N, C-alpha and C positions, 0 to 999 in steps of 0.2 A: 653538487656534482651528481650526475646521472651515472650509475653503474649498470651496464647491459650485459647479459649473458646471451649468447646467439648460438643456436643449433641450426646448421645448414642442411638443407634437403634440396634435391634438384629443382623442385618447383617453388619453394618457398623457404623463408627463414622463420623460426619460431624464436621469439626473443622474450625475455624477462627482464624487467628494469626496476630499479629503485632510486628514488630521489634521496640522497643522504641528507638533504636540508630538511625536508618535509616529511620523510618516511613513506611517501606515496609508492605503492607497488603497482606495476602494470604488467600484463602479458599481452602480446600481440602476435599475430600471424601476418607476415609481410608476404604478399602472394607473388610477386614478381620483381624483376630488378628495378623497374621505375618506381615502384611503391617503396621499396627499401631506400633509394636515393632520396625520394621525397621526405621520408621519415627522418633520415640523418641530416638532410639539409635543413629541415625545420629546426633541429637542435642547434646546429651552427648558426642560424640566422639570428637566434635570440642570444647568441654568445654563451650558450650553456657549456660548461666543462663536462666531457663525457669520457668514460673508460668503458672500453668493450673487451670482454673475454669471450673467446670463441673456441669451438672444437678445433683441433690442430690438424686433423686428417687431411681435408681437401679445401679448406675455406680460406686459407691465407691468401692465395693469389686473387680470389674473388674479392675479398675485402680490400686488398691493396688497390685493385682496379676501381671498386666503388669509392674507397676513400679518396683516392686521386681525383676522381671526378667531382666529388663533393668539395674538395679543397679548392678547386679552381674557381 
């Protein structure tokens, strides 16, 4: 499973992730919506289980919108 922590800013997402199977750690800055969608779609394409934790202030609607597009 990949666990991701996401911090949302108006122009980008800063994420940190850990693969609980391998222990691999990564940090990424996703510059715009299309880059974020590409990142999350790549995880879905390989059938990777993912859990995302995010700041609660304003990100929920953005993530629901992005997740909905990725799930389609």
